[in-house]
N, C-alpha and C positions, 0 to 999 in steps of 0.2 A: 504494499499499500504506499503510495506517495503522499506524504504529509504536505500541507500548504508550504510553499516555497522549497520543497524538497527536490531531490534529484530523482529522475527515473533511473531504472537499472541500466539502460543503455548509455545514459549520460555518465553515470558513475564508472562504468567499464572503460569509457574513453579517457577519463582523467586519473583513474586509480593508479596507474603506473607512473604518473608524474609526481606523486606525492611522497615527501620524506616520511620515514617512520613505518614504511610498509614491511611486511614479513619478508625476510631474506635479504634486506639491505643492511648496510653498515649503520651502527648506532642503535639507539633505543627503539623498540617497536612500539608504535603508537597504540593507545588503547582502542580507539575507534575513529579512524580518519573520516569516515563517511558522516558520522554524527557531528564531528567538528565542522566539516565543510557545510553541512546543512544548518548548523548554528550560525555560521557567518552569513550564509545566504538569508536566513531568517532575519537576522539583525538588520542587514542593509535593506532588504525588501520591506520590512515593517517600519523602518525609519526610527528605531528605538535605540536608546543608550545601551551600552554593554550590560549594565547592571539590571536591565529589564528583560534579559533573555529568560525564557521559561526554564525552570529547574531541570527539566528533562535533559537539557544540554550539558549540565554540570556547572562548575564554578565559573562565573563570567570572567573573573580575573585570570584564570588559567587560559580560557579561550582567547581573551584579548592579548595576552602575552604571546601565545602561539601564533595568532594572526599577525602580530607585529614581526615576529621572526620570519614567518613565511613571506611577508611583504618585502623585507630586506633582502631575502634570498632570491626573489623573483619567482617564487612558486605560483603566486596568484596570476602573474602575467602569463606564465605558461598554461595555466588552467584556462584562463580566459581565451587565449589564442586557440587552444584545442577545441573548446566548446563553440567558439565563433565560426569554426569551419563548417558547422552544421546550421543552415538557415532556420531550422525548426527550433532552435534553442533561444529565441529572442526573449522568452519569458524568464529565462534564468540569468540574463545579462544584467549587470549593474551599471547604471549611468546616472547622471546628475538629475534626471527627471524623477527619480524615486528616492534619492538621498536627501533627507530633510535636514536643514540647519536649524539649530535652536534660535529663538527670536533674538537673543543677545549676540549671536554670531555676526549679525549684520553691521554692528557699530564697532568703531575702533576702540581699543582699550583707553579709558580715560576721556573719551569723547573727542570731538574735534575742536581745535582752537579757532576762535574768530580772528579774522584779519582786521587789523586796525586800518582805517582809511588813510591813504597817503596824504601828505600835506598838499600835494598838487591838486587833489580833488577839491579842497577848500578854496583854492585860489581860482577865481574865474570872474 
């Protein structure tokens, strides 16, 4: 059964071999790569903060840390490129149309400074 924002089995099969921590590779074997990927998809598609991930995905702090590591290593880029090869995967793609920014993200920190009118504007 595919949960909301989850991956179909055929999509999972396309990206599974790209992911670190899989069985038979060097390093620690990940507990559940698919659940982790679906947690990240859920977070971005729902537009929620990490801390609001449903408990079924596990500790949000661990998920966020792992997501950051994968980002630095280019794992997400490879996953996106693989899934983008199939035109039927548009629902799984993440773009700015579904990533929401918090209302305070629009303003600069500390606000904007007002410019003083120049002396030339007063002379006329």
